[in-house]
N, C-alpha and C positions, 0 to 999 in steps of 0.2 A: 273640564275639571278645574277648580279654583286653585290658585297657588298662593303662597305667602305674600307675593308682591301684589296680588289682587285685593288682599284684605286691607281695610282701612285701619289706621292706627288705633290702638286700644283706647287711648285717652279721648279720641274723637267719638268712638262708639259709646264709651261710658258717659260722656257728657250729654249725649242725646238720649241715652237709654235710662239714665238715672236722673230724676229731678234734682235740682239744686237744693242742698240742705239749708233750711232756714235756720240761721244761728240766732237764738235768743239767749238770754242770760243762763237759763237752765242747761241748754245744750252746750253752751260755752264751758260751763263747769265740768260737764262730763268729758269734754274733749281735752281739757287741760288739767284735770285734777290728779293729785297724787292720793291714792287710796290707802288708808290705814285701816286694816280690818282684823278682827278677832271674833271668830264664830259668826254670829248674826249682827254684830256691832260693826258699823262702818262709818268712818269719818273721811270726808273728802276735803283735802287741802287745795284751795284754789290758787294755783301757781301763777295766775295772771294778776291777782289782786293781793298786794302786800302792804302792810302798815308801815309807817315811817321807821319803826324799830325792827323791821324785817320779818314780822310774823305774817304767815299766810292766813287769809280768811278761811274759815272752816265751816263745814256743814255736816250735820248728822244725817245719815241716809238710812232710812228704815227699808231695807231691801225687801223684807217680807211683805210690807204694805205698799211699796212703791212710793214712799213719801220722802221728799227732800225738805228738811226743816230750814227755817230762816238762817241767815248768816250769823256765825259767831265770830268775834273779833280775832280769835286765835285758836290753836289746837287745845290749849289749856282751858279756854272758855267752853269749848265743845265737850271736853271731858267732864267739866263741872256741870254742864247742862244735862248730859247723859246720866250722871249720878243723881241729879235732882229728879229726873224723870223716873228712875228706878225706885228711889225712896218714896215718891208719890204713889207709884203702883203698889209698893209694899204696904203703905198705909191704907190704901183702898182695899187691898186683899185682907188685911188684918181686921178692918171694920166689917167686911162681908162674912168673915168666919165667926164673928161673935154672936 
C-alpha cells in the first residue's frame, strides 16, 4: 500500500502532467486583467500595460462571440468605442426596418 511519503510532490507531478502554458499577448491579458462587466458587456483592463498618465490599456471583450477587440488607450476610450458600436448597430437595424 502506498503512503504519503511515497507520493511525488504535487508541483513535480503537475509539471510533467500539464504542458507548459504558452504565454502570448492574448493569454497575458486574461491572466492579468481586471474585468469590468455589466450584463453581456465586458471591458478588460490590462494591469500590466499602463500609459504615462496611469491609465490601463483596455479591451472590449465580446464574451458571446469569443472576440477580444483591439487595444483601447484607456477605460474611457473603451466605453466610447462600445457606444459607437451600439449606435452603428442601431443605425443598421433602423435601415433594415424601413
